N, C-alpha and C positions, 0 to 999 in steps of 0.2 A: 931697358928699352933702347939703349944706344945701338943695338943691332936689329932687334925685332921691329922697332918703330919705323925706320926708313924702309924696311922690307915690306911691311904691311902697306904703307903708303904707295910704294912703287908698284906692287902687285895689283892693288885695286885700280890704280891709275891706268896701267897697261891693259887690264881686262876691259875696263870701260872704254878706253880708246879704241880697242879692237872691235868691241861689240857694237859701239854706237852707230857706225855706218850701216851695219846689218839691221839694227833696230829701226833706224830711220827709213830704210828701204822697205822693211816689212810693214811699217805703219803706212807708208804710201800705197803699198799694194792692197792692203785691206781697207783702205779708205779712212784711216784714223788721222784725219787732217783738220787743222784749225783753219776754218775759212773766214776771211775778213767779214766783219758785220758791224752793226750799229755800236756795239760796246767793245769792239776790237780796235787796237791801235796799229796793227800791222796791215800792210797793203796787199800782200800776196799770201796764198795758202801755204801753210808750213806744217809739216808732219809732226805728230807726237812721237813717242817712242823713246825719248831720252831717259825718261824715268825708269823704263824697263832695263836699260843698260846700266843705270846707276844701281838698281836693286840687284841685278845679277852680279855686278862687280863686288858689292858688299858681301852677298851671300857666298860667292865662290871664294873670296879672300878669307873670310872667317872660316869657311869649311876647310880650306887648305891648312889653316892654322890648327884647327882641331885635329885634322888628320896627322899633322906633324907631331902634336902632343901625344896622340894615341900611338904613333910609331915609336916615339921615345920610350913610352911607358911599357909597351909590349915587346918590341923587337930590338930597340936600340937603333941608332942611325950612325954607324961607324964611319960612313963615307963623308959625313959633315965635319967641319973643323971642330976641335974640342971645345973652343970657346962658345960656339953656337949650341952644341949639345948641352953644355953646362947651363947655358941660358935657358934652353927649353926645359931641362930637368928642374930648374929652379921654380918654374911656373906651372909644372904639370898639375900639381895638387890644386892650385888655385883655379886653373882653367876648368878642370873637371868638376870642381866644386860649384862653379857658376854655370854648369851646363844647362840646368833646369831654367835658370833665369835667361840664358842666351836663347834657348829654344822659344821661350815665351815672347821675347823681344821680336824674333824673326817671324814667329807665327802671327803675332799681332801686326807686324809690318807687312806681311804678305796679305793679310786680310784687308787692310786699308788700301794697299796697292791694287788688289783685285777690285775693290769697291771703286777706286779711281779709274781703273781701266774700263769698268762697265759704264762709268759716267762719261769717259772720253768717247766711247762708242755710241752710247745712247744715254740721254739725261736720266739721272737717278734722283728720286725725291730726297729732300733734306731729312725726312723722318728716317728713311732707310740708312742714310749716311750716318746720322747720329747713333742709330741703333748698333750698327757695325762698329763704329768707333768706341762706343761705351763697352761693348763686348770685348774688343781688343784690349781696352784699358783694364778691364776686370781680369783678363788672363794674366796681365802683368802683375796685378795685385796678388792673385792667388799663387804666383810663382815666387813671391817674396819681394817684389819691387813695389815699394810703398813710401810715400812721403808722410812723415810723422809730425813735422813742425812743432815738436815739443809737446804734443798732445797724446797722452797715453790712452787712446781710445781707438779700437780697431775700426768701428763704424765711421768715425770722423776722418781718420787717416785714409780710409778707402774712398770716401766721397771726395776728399781733397785731391787724392791722386787721380781719380777718374776725371774730375773737372780740369785739372792741370793738363793731363794727356790729351783730352779732347780739345781743349782751348789751343794748345800749342800746335797740335796736328792741323787744325783748321787755320791757325794764324799763318803758317807757311804756305798753305793752300791759297789763302787770300793774297798773300804777298807775291805769289807767282803771277804778276800782272804786267811785267815788263821784262825784256830780254836781260838775262843774267842776274836778275834781282834776287829771287828766292834762293837760288843755289849759292850766289856770292855771299849773301847774308849768313847762310848756313855754314859756309867755309870760315868766315870771320868768327862766328859764334863757336865753331868747332875749335879754332885755334885757341880761343880764350878758355874753353872747357878743357882742352888738352893741357894748357898751362896749369890749371887747377889739378888735373889728374897727376901730372908730373910732380908738382909740389907735394902732393899727399901720397905719392907712390901707389896710385891706383892703376895698375897695369891693365886690368880688364877693361876699364873705361877708356884708357888711352888707346888701346888696340882697336876698339870699336869706333872711336872717333876718327882714328887714322884711316880705317877702311872706308868710312863714309866720305872723309875729306878727299882721299885719293880719287874716288869715283866722281865726286863733284868737280874737282879740278879738271879732270878730263872732259866732263860734260860742258864746262864753261868754254872750252875751246870751240865747241859747236854752238853754244847758246849766247855767248857775250855779243852784244849788239854789233852788227845785225845778225840775228840768230838764223841758223839753218835747220834747227830742230828744237822742239819744246819738250819740257818734262811731261806735260799733261797732268791731269789730276792724279794719275797713278804714281807719278814721280813726286809731286809736291806733297801729297798725303803721306807717302812713304818717308820722305825726308823729314816732314814735320813729326811723324810718329817716332822716328829714330831720335830726333833731337829731344822730344819729350821724354822718351825712355832713358836716354843717356843722362839728362839733367836730373832725372829721378833716381837712377842707380848711383850716381856719383855722390860721394860724401864731401861735405863742405865744412862741417863743424869740428874743430879741434881746439877746444877751450883750454887756454893756458894763460896764466898771469893776467886774468881779467880780459883777455882778448879772444876773438874768434866767434863770439856768440851771434854776431850779426852776419856770419858767413852764409846763413840759410837764405838770405835774400839774393845771393849771387845769381841764381838762375833767372830771377826777374830782371836783373840788370843786363846779363849776357844776352837775353832774348828780349830786351826792352823795345827794340824797333818793331819786330813782328807783333808784339803785344800792343804797342801804341797804334800801329796801323789798323789792327782789328778793332780796337776800342774806338778810334776816331771815326772809322767807317760806320760802325754801329750807331754812334751818336748822330752822324750826318743823315743816315737813313731814317732814324727816328724823327729827327727834326724836319726832314723833308716829307715824311709820311710815305716813304717808299718801302717796298717789301724788304725785310731783313735778309732774305735768302736769295735775292735776285742780284746778279752781277751789275756793276756800274763802273764809272770812271772817276770815282771820288776817293781813290786810295791815296796814300801819302805820295807815291811816285807821280800819280796823275796831277796832284795838286802842285807839285814842284814844277812840272812841265807847264801847267797853266800859269805859273808865275813868270815864265819866260825861259826856263832851262830847256836844253835839249834832253832827249831821253837818256843819252849816255851820261850827261851831267847829273841828271836826277838819280840815276843808279849809283854813280860814284859818291854823290852826296849822302845817300842812304848808307852806303858802305862805311863812310867816315863817321856818320852818326852812330852806327852800330858799334864801331871800334871805340869811339869817344865815351859812350855810355858804359860799355862793358869792360874797358881796359882797367879802370880803377877798381872794378869789382874783384879782380884776382888778388888785390892787396888786403881784402877784408879779413882773412884768417890771422893776419899779424897786426891788425890795427886796433888800437884802444877805442873806447866808446866815442870819443870826440872825432877820431879819424873816420870811423864808420859813418857817423852823422855827416861829416864833410863829403864823403863819397855819395851819400844819398842826396844831399843838397846839390852837388854837382850834376848828378843825373837829372834831377828835377829842373835845374836851371837850363840845361841843354834842351829839354823838351819844351820848356816855357819859351825859350828863344825861337824855336821852330814854330810854335803856335802863334807868337806875336808877328813873326815874319809872314806867315800865311794870312793872318787877319789883315795886315797892312797891304799885302799884295792883292787880296780880294777887293779891298776898298779902292785901290788904285785902278783896278780893272773896271770896277763898277762906275 
């Protein structure tokens, strides 16, 4: 990965950087614009379209990689340095062996992105959203992407996988409520997942993570507060689906010397903040008796702003929280039982501190 990795990151970054202004202009021309409203926190109309650039950057980067693998296998690439050719040849079999899985990931990603695009242009019912997301998750399952969680039962693992994919997909969609938030959290989670992939020599996972990270880093140039373009539902659903797929495809469990058994909880910790945001919003909506599928300003980021933070401070706080909860997770494969328990307690403690601060802040405001 010492050659391929930086190349994948750079290619995806450049493609997204070039496509982004075009996507933003197209979104403006066709009227795909987020207009300020009662539940909006921005003061001026801002075009969507950023998600389309992210999607194209990922697809084109991975497509270029597959073309390179095919060229090596069928024709050879004598014009490349020998070290690069040897690196490509080393991974030809593995890349082609994962082709079915890769196709399923991007077919599902395109499905949810198309769903999000339709929602950006004209509101889509939550029933249709869930139906398409479940279908996309089932395509993953039938391609061999499945969570087993130590249960040797096809039906159970299918249900667990579908629930995880749909939950994470929507978690990143819900998290996209403030400039730079959803994309930044995805980049941090991607870095942590990349560390896991490098530790366990999962080149396929690492390459896909890097293609997504490169695109998101370019997008953040335009989206970090104050944003000039939004991802839109097309982008946030695509990013969420990709994170769900990658955390499902990746392997975490390498049991040795009584260690590693608790590695299966790594995805929960790496994606702890999006999961917490979604869960807390659901609890608040149930408590207030408001519709579950209607947007509001009760998300984690909004609550931090309500406590006195600026929007940028709220976003940075959530970045740091994501890193703090997920960072220790990458040690789980080498930790004994007591160490794994300590990591779990640390994550729970961070969440508890956040909850207590929010409660104290609300009482002070009241």
